[in-house]
N, C-alpha and C positions, 0 to 999 in steps of 0.2 A: 530446486531447490527440492526435489520428488529423495534426489539425497543426503541434502543439507535434516530435511524432516527426518531422515531415515536415521542421525544418524546420532538428532537429540533423541529419538523415541530409546538409541540405544544406551544410548544414558545414562539418563534416564533407569529403562531396567536393570542395566546395573549394577547404577545405583541403589535402588531403593532391595536388591538383586542380594549386594554385597553388606548392608544395612541391616537390612533381614537375621541375615548368616550370625553375624556378631551380637545384634539384643537377645538373638531369643534367649542362650544358657539363660541371660539376666532374668528375658517376660518366665522362663521356665521356673527358673529359685526362686521369685518371689511369687505366684503362683503355689509352688510348695512350701511357703512361705507358711501361707496360708490355709491349708488340709493339717488335715488327723493325720494320725501317723497310716496307718490302713492306709488310707487316702495317697498317702507318699508314694507307694510302698504299690498301690496298688495300675491290676496291667490287664487289656493292657490303658493306659492310663488315664483318668479323669480328667478332662476338662468341665466341666459343669461340677459346681460341686457347692455344699455351702461349708464360708468362711467364716473362721473362725481365727480369732482372736489366743486359742492357749499359747500356742510354744512359742507370742514377741510374753507374757508375762511371766512363760518358765525359765524362758532364759536371758530374762534381765530381774526374777526373784534367786537364781543362781547365782549367778552371779553382778560384779558392781558394775555395769560396763559403760560408769562415768569416768571409773580407776581407768580401764584401759584406752576410751580414747579420751582422756589429758593428755594420759603418755603416748600414744599418736602425736595427736599435735605437737608436745612441746615436744619426740625426736623429729617430726617429721619436718618445723619449720628448723627447726637450733640448727639442725644436718643441715636443708638445705644452702642456709644465711654464712655457714661456715666456709659447705666449697665453692660461693661462689664467691668467698672473702677470697679462699686462698686459691680461688682455682682463674680467678680475673688481673694481677697480675701475671701469672703467668700469659693469657691467651695474650693481651696485649703484648709484651717483652715478643713476641712469635709471628703476633697480625704487624708490626708495628717496627720491626729488628730483626728480621729471620736472618738467624742465620743455611749456609748448608748440607745441616741434618736438620733442620724443622720440621720439614716436612714428615720421616722419616721416627722424629720424632713423638710428635700423634696421632703418627701410624703405630706405636711403644703402645701408646697409653692408651690409642683403645685396645689393644690386644687383647692386651688386662683385661676386658668382662666376658673373654669370649674363656677362662677359666673356670674349670665347674668350681661353685665355690665352696663342694664336699672336699675336693681335694687340697686344702687348703682348713678343713675344716679343725684339724683335730692340733695344728701346732694355735693356732689363734686359740681358742681353749685355752692349751694350757698357760699362758702365755697372758690371758684377760686374768685364770684361775690366779696366778703368781701379781699378777697384777691390781688387782682386787676388780675389778673391774666386772666383776659374771652379773649378771642381774644387776646394773646400776646402766639408768639413762647417760650417763659420761660417754659410759663402752659400746650403746645404741650408736648415735648420735660421729663415733666419735669410729664403727663400720662404716658406719652410713653413709659422713658424708667420703671417706675415700671409693666405697661403692661406685659415689656419683661422680666425684670427680672429674675418673674421667671424662664423664658426658660434656658435667658444662666446660670443659676448658675448650672443645669442640663446638660448641654450639658459641659458646663465648668468640672464639679464635673466626670461627663464618662471618658474625651478623660484623664484629669490626673488618673484620678483610671490606667488604661492604662498603667504607669507610672510605670516601677519595682523601689519596695519603694526599692534596695540595690544603685542605686544611686543614692536618696536625702541623703542614708547614705552615701552613699565613703562625696559624698560632705559635711557634717559636720564635718565627720572625717578633711577631710581634711581644717577646717576651715571656710569655703563659709557659711557669712550668707545670714540666708530667703532672703531678698533682692536681695543676688549675684548669689541664688540655682534659683533664678527663669527667667530674666536674661537672665541668662548664661547657666542655666540647662531649664529648662522646656519647657520655650518661645520657644525658639528651636526646640526641640526636641515635643512643639503643636502647631506650628504656623500652619499647615494646619485646628485644631481644633478651633482654633480660628480664621480663616478664616471664615469659618462652619458658621461657629458661629455667629460675623456678617453679616455677604453676610444675610443670614434666619429676621435674625432680621432687616434685609432697607428692607425686603420685606416685611412683619410681617406690618409696619409702614407705608409703602407708602402704602399701601393695605389699611390701617384700617379707618372706615368710618363713626362709629356712633359716636364718643369723637371727630374727627374734626369737625364735623354737627350741632353736636354741643354746641360746646363751641369755636370757632370760628363762625362771622362774616367779616370779610373783609381781614383785616391787615398779620396772618398770615395765611388763611385757604390754605391749603394744595390743591392736584388732586383731590383729592375725593372729596373737595368738592368743586371744579369746573363738576366734571357732576352732582350731585345733584346737582346745578345751572338749568340746564337742564330741568329738573323737572317741569314743568309752572302749572298757574291756569288751560291752557287753556288745555294742556293736554297733552301726553304724543309726542315727533316729532322724530322719534326714529330715522328718519337716523342722527339726529345734536346729539342726544343725542349715537349713536356709534363712529362718528368722535368723542368727545367729551372723549367715554371712550377708543378709539382708544390711541388716541394723551394719552390719562395720563397711560396707560400699557403699552407704548411703550417705555420708555427708564429704568422701571427694569423687563421688558422682555428681553428687549440687551441687561442688565445688566448679564441675567442668563443668554443670552443663548454665553457671554461672560466665565461670571463665569466657565462651567455647571466645566468643570475639576475638581475648587478646589472646588468643591463645592460637589461636587458626593467625592473630594478626602481625606477632613474633615473630611463627614458622617459618612467617611468606615474610618474614623485615630480608628485602634486598634482594627477591628473588627474578623483581619486574624491573628491570631497567628504564 
């Protein structure tokens, strides 16, 4: 009994410690967003201060926030939808019709995520320039789709593998074609998995900064480029930068909080038999 209580206390302490460590940078950024510039760089840091909205007003007045937000929304949703459409047939084929090299293909796909993006920046930039895709929604949607495709395939493949093959065989014996099997059998059974895959993809794309900064200028710039615009040659204005960062991450944080049950349910789908 004492050992069980000690384990619960240890889990409680470890869990809350990890949560505080991960949440503290966001908490500090939110505090800094409502400080004046002198208070933001004060040493030692000030925990007690008079909050001000001057930074929020300055950020919103100096840039069209809704323009950046709209770009992020369009690019994230479109790239996620396209990645799921392209990744689902590949995951279906590898889950239900595996070959001798299926695992090797999956590992190879995932290994492409380990390549540093800066290593292919020049050829990608030249291709986009010649194709007229610089500073366009289509260009960013294409690069983000390819960037998230390995993860999407892996996740959907995992969810498909958890479906008993006897169900698929029974559907085939009843005359169901592959499309019917997917829409009327697989999709309802793996809906939580598709939901979590889509949410993770949207989060990854929303927070990605490297390609958005290097491949856009004004027309298709998302919120990550909006944050970077507050780093000027005159220096870093920490309060304004924190305000811009808070405005950029607030929508995706709100989405995460509202859908956390679906996200956890999808990620643990099939984990308990």
